[in-house]
N, C-alpha and C positions, 0 to 999 in steps of 0.2 A: 086632180081628176075633175070631171066636168058634169056628168049626169048621174042622177040617183041610181039608175039601174046598173051603173058600172062601178059601184063601190065595192067594199071589201069582200062581200059574200058572193060576188059574181064569178061563176066558173071560168068564163072567158078571160076575165081580168087575172085570175090566178094562173091560167094557162100561159098568158102572155108574159107574166112575170117569171114563171118557171122556165119558159123558153129563153128569156133574157139571161137567166143564170147559165143555161147550157151554152148559149152563144158566147158569153164572156169567158167561159172555160175552154172553148175550142182551142186546140194548139195552133200556133202560127205555122203556116206552111212554108214561109220564106226561109231559105237556107243562107246563112251568112257566116263569115269567119270573123266578123267584127263583134267582139264581146259586148260593146255598148249597145249594139242593135239587137242582141239576143236576150238581154235582160227583159223579163216579162213586164209588160205594161197593161194597165187596164184598157180593154178594148170595148168601148160602149157600143151596143148594137144600134144600127140605123133603123129608121122606120121601114125601109124596103127589106132589110134582112129579117126584121121581126115578122112582117106580113108573109114573106116567103116561107119562113120556118113554121109559122102558124098553119099555113095552108098545107104544108108537107105533113105536119103532125096530125092535123084534124081530117085531112082528105077533102076539105072544102076549098072553095075558091072565093075567098073574101078579099075585098079591096082595102086600101089604106084606112078606110073609115073604121075598121075594127080597132085600130089604134087611136085614130083621131077622136072617136067617140069618148075615149077614156082620158087621153092626154093631149092637150092642145099643142104643147111643145114637147119635143123629145127630152129636153132638160127636165121636164116634169116627170116623164117616165123614168129617167135615170135616177131621179131622187127617190121615187117610190121603189125602184129596184134595189137601191141600197137598203131602204127600210125593210124590204121583203127578205133580203139575204140575212139581215140581222135577226129578224123575227123567226125565220125558218131555222137558223142554226140554234138560236136560243130555245125554240120550242122542241126541237128534236134531241137536244142534249140536256141542257140545264132543267128545263121544265119537266121533261120526262123523268129525270133523276129525282127531282123534288116530289113528283107524283108517286114514284115508287117508294120513297122514304115515308111519305104520309100514309100510304097504303100498308106498308110493312109494320109501322109503329103501333097502330091501334091505341090501346091504353097503356102499353108498356114501351120501354126503350127499344129501339131497333136492335135485334140481336147482332152479334159480331159477324156470324156467317152471312146474314142478310145484308149487312152494311158492306161486307167484302164483295158479295155478288153484285150489289148495286154500283159500287165504285168501279169494279172491273168493267161492267157494262157501259159505263160512261165513255170510256175510251173507244169501245167498239162503235158506239153511236156516232161519235165524232168522225171516226175514220170512214164510216159508211155514209155520212152526209155529203152529198155531192157539192153543196155550197160551202163546205168548210174551208177549202183552200182560198176561195174568193173572200170569205169572211176574214181570213187571216190577212189578206192583202188590204182589205178595207180597214182593218185594225191599224195597220202600219200607216195608211193614209190619214187616219183620224188624228195622228200626231200633228199634222200641219194643215188639216182642212177643218175649219170650225163647224161647218154643216154636218159633215160625217161624224165628227167628234160628238156633237150634240146627240145624234141618233144613237151612237154606241153607248154613251154615258147614260142616257135615259133608260135604255133596255137593261143595262147592268144595275142601275139604281133600283128599278122595280124588282128585279130578281134578288138583289141583295136583301131587300126588306123581307120578302117571302122566305128566303132561305134562313135568315137570322131568326125569324119567328119559329120555324120548324126546328132549327137547331137548339134554340133555348128550351123548347118544350122537351126535346129529347134529353138534353143535358140535365135538366131539372128532374126528369123521371129517373135518371140514372144516379141522382144524388151528387151531381158534379156541376161545375160552372167554369167559364173561362178564367184563366189566371188574372190577377189584378193588372189593370192597364191594357187588357186585351178584351175585345168584344167578339160576339159570334160573327159579326160581319167581317172582322179582321181575319178570323179563321177561314171563313168562306172564300175571301179573296186569295189567301195563300193556297188553298186547295184548288181553286179554279185556275190559278196561275200554273200550278203543277200539272193539271190535266191538259190545259192547252199546250204547254211546253212539251209534254210527252207525245201528244198527238202530232204536233209539228215535227218533232224529232223522228217519229216513225215515218211520216210522209216523205221526209227528205233523206232518211237513212234507215230503211227497214232492215238492212243487214245487221245493224247494231242490236236488233231484237230477234235475230235469227229468222227474219221474214215471217214472224209469227205475231199477229195482232193480239193473240191471247196473252203472250208474254208481256207486251206493253200494258195491257189491261190489268193483269194481276200485279205487275210491278207498281202501277199506280194505286191499286187497292191497298197493297202493303204500306207503301210510302205515305199515302194520304191518311190512313187510319192511325198509323203510328204518329204522324204529325199532330193530328187532332188530339190524340191521347196525351201527347207531351204538352199541349197548350191548355189542358184542363186541370182543375184541382184534383188531388188524389181521391179515389173512391173512399167511402166511409162504410164500414170500418176498413182499415188498410188490409186486413187479412181476408177480405171478401173474395169474390170470384176474380180470376185474372183480369187485368185491365184489357181494353180493346187493343192497345199497342202490344202488350205481352202476347196476346192470343194470335194476332196476325203475324208476328215475327216467327211463330212456330209453324205457320202454314207454308206448304211448298209453293214455289213461285208461280207455277202454272196450274193451280188447283181450283180456280174459280170456274163455276159452271152456270 
């Protein structure tokens, strides 16, 4: 970016980045029988497409300066667009979930029903986030692109630290801790992998979930809470309240609200 007035809090900058997400997700109109040509590719918006879409969206008639004031080269815009997608998905999914956990906890461990509701909601947020399919494509690209990889890893690293701190406080309040050789960050990675996997499965094969996102969400809630329970030391005393895993396994699959 180039000028102070076009930095992170500028509404026009946000609008241009959101428009870029929509342009990248537009379906291709070309019809071909060649499978190699039908495989989706990342289609980076041009300056002309961005200005045209901005004017259509805003009802204004702005020149290419609306873009050039912010990004000297389109390569700079594309780099910021990647970071925007990562931040947007992280904020609307993981950050929202962590905020809900922090709010629900207070001075006591998060109750199993609250944890169940929050976990089920995580899948709904992913499926409702427009940029999530694009985030998934960028995640695949990160395996071979060092620049994209660095952005994805930094975002995950920041989230991992915050999540581990929240989890440690919750486990301690419940009189439990991760099993030897396992850390809270390890548990968070396993749960996140499960959530992303289920969301992607729903996007590619909703029939497997009866075309019901609630079923995908409640399945994740049951599976993730049971997994967490299995990776923690037993509660003390052993004959105390049922563990989180025992409780969720007795819940109906589509009971989250």
